[in-house]
C-alpha positions in Angstrom: 16.5 5.3 0.2 14.9 3.1 -2.4 11.8 0.9 -2.4 13.9 -2.2 -2.5 15.4 -1.1 0.9 11.9 -0.7 2.3 10.8 -4.1 1.2 14.1 -5.7 2.5 13.2 -4.6 6.0 9.4 -5.1 5.9 9.1 -8.1 3.6 7.4 -8.7 0.3 4.2 -10.4 1.4 1.2 -8.9 -0.2 -2.4 -9.8 0.5 -4.4 -10.2 -2.7 -7.9 -10.9 -3.5 -9.9 -11.9 -6.6 -12.4 -9.5 -8.1 -15.3 -11.8 -7.5 -14.8 -11.7 -3.7 -17.6 -9.9 -1.8 -17.3 -6.8 0.2 -18.1 -8.8 3.3 -15.2 -11.2 2.7 -12.8 -8.3 2.1 -13.8 -6.7 5.4 -13.1 -10.0 7.1 -9.7 -10.2 5.5 -8.8 -6.6 6.3 -9.8 -7.1 9.9 -8.0 -10.4 10.3 -4.8 -9.1 8.8 -5.1 -5.6 10.2 -4.6 -3.9 6.8 -6.4 -1.0 5.1 -6.2 -2.2 1.5 -5.8 -5.3 -0.7 -4.5 -5.7 -4.2 -7.1 -7.1 -6.6 -5.5 -9.6 -8.9 -6.6 -12.1 -11.5 -4.1 -14.5 -13.1 -1.2 -12.6 -11.5 -2.3 -9.4 -13.1 -3.1 -6.3 -10.9 -6.6 -5.2 -11.8 -7.2 -2.7 -9.0 -7.1 -1.9 -5.3 -9.8 -2.2 -2.7 -9.5 0.0 0.3 -11.4 0.8 3.4 -12.3 4.1 1.7 -13.9 2.3 -1.2 -15.9 0.1 1.1 -17.1 3.0 3.3 -18.3 4.9 0.2 -20.3 1.9 -1.0 -21.8 1.3 2.4 -22.8 4.9 2.6 -24.5 4.7 -0.8 -26.2 1.3 -0.5 -26.3 0.4 3.1 -25.8 -3.2 4.4 -26.9 -4.6 1.0 -23.5 -3.6 -0.3 -21.9 -6.4 1.8 -22.8 -9.0 -0.9 -21.4 -6.9 -3.8 -18.4 -8.3 -5.6 -15.4 -5.9 -5.1 -15.0 -5.7 -8.9 -17.9 -3.2 -8.8 -16.3 -0.9 -6.2 -12.6 -1.3 -6.4 -10.3 1.5 -7.6 -9.1 0.6 -11.1 -6.6 3.4 -11.5 -3.7 1.8 -9.8 -0.4 3.7 -9.3 2.5 1.4 -8.9 6.2 1.7 -8.1 9.4 -0.1 -8.9 12.2 -1.4 -6.7 14.5 1.3 -7.9 12.1 4.2 -7.1 13.1 6.5 -4.3 11.0 6.7 -1.1 10.8 10.5 -1.7 9.3 10.1 -5.1 6.8 7.7 -3.7 5.8 10.1 -1.0 5.2 12.8 -3.6 3.0 10.4 -5.7 1.0 9.4 -2.6 0.5 13.0 -1.6 -0.4 14.3 -5.1 -2.9 11.5 -5.8 -4.2 11.1 -2.2 -3.4 7.4 -2.0 -2.1 5.3 0.9 -0.9 2.1 -0.7 1.2 1.4 -3.9 1.9 -2.0 -5.2 5.5 -2.7 -6.2 5.5 -4.2 -9.7 8.6 -5.6 -11.5 8.2 -6.8 -15.1 4.5 -6.9 -14.7 4.6 -9.1 -11.6 3.5 -8.0 -8.1 6.6 -8.0 -5.8 5.3 -6.1 -2.7 3.3 -3.2 -1.4 4.3 0.0 0.2 2.0 2.0 2.5 2.2 5.6 3.6 3.2 4.2 7.0 6.2 2.5 5.4 7.2 5.8 3.8 6.9 7.7 7.1 8.9 5.0 9.0 11.6 5.1 6.3 11.9 8.8 6.5 12.0 8.8 10.3 14.8 6.1 10.2 16.8 8.3 7.8 16.4 11.3 10.1 17.5 9.3 13.2 20.6 8.1 11.3 21.4 11.6 10.3 21.0 12.9 13.9 23.2 10.1 15.2 25.9 11.0 12.7 25.7 14.7 13.6 25.8 13.9 17.4 28.8 11.7 16.8 30.6 14.4 14.8 29.9 17.0 17.4 31.2 14.9 20.3 34.4 14.0 18.4 35.0 17.7 17.5 
């Protein structure tokens, strides 16, 4: 299965945020939309990712004063991305190797979607269920 297949079923909507937005505002956005990470963009360019993990670390270091901090100061700037033609298996390997849970989908420099570890797990479970159904069908016909 390819990333294009995952996006076809889940959609291409991506929540983005500007680097000047404060930690408090990002927490509000994450809670409202029930997501664990946002893509940080400026002029349609992906600059980084801000995740719950980034926020927790800053709150641990600085306390409640961190809530007014612009996310540009705490976001992850090393962003692994994927393309529509990438396989879900290769994405799972990248996520595991680099301990990341969200990868933006970028095509010709433009953000086209986002894939989470949950999407990868769901895709794999769907594949396994399809294989099981085919095997059961084969056995019952035999």
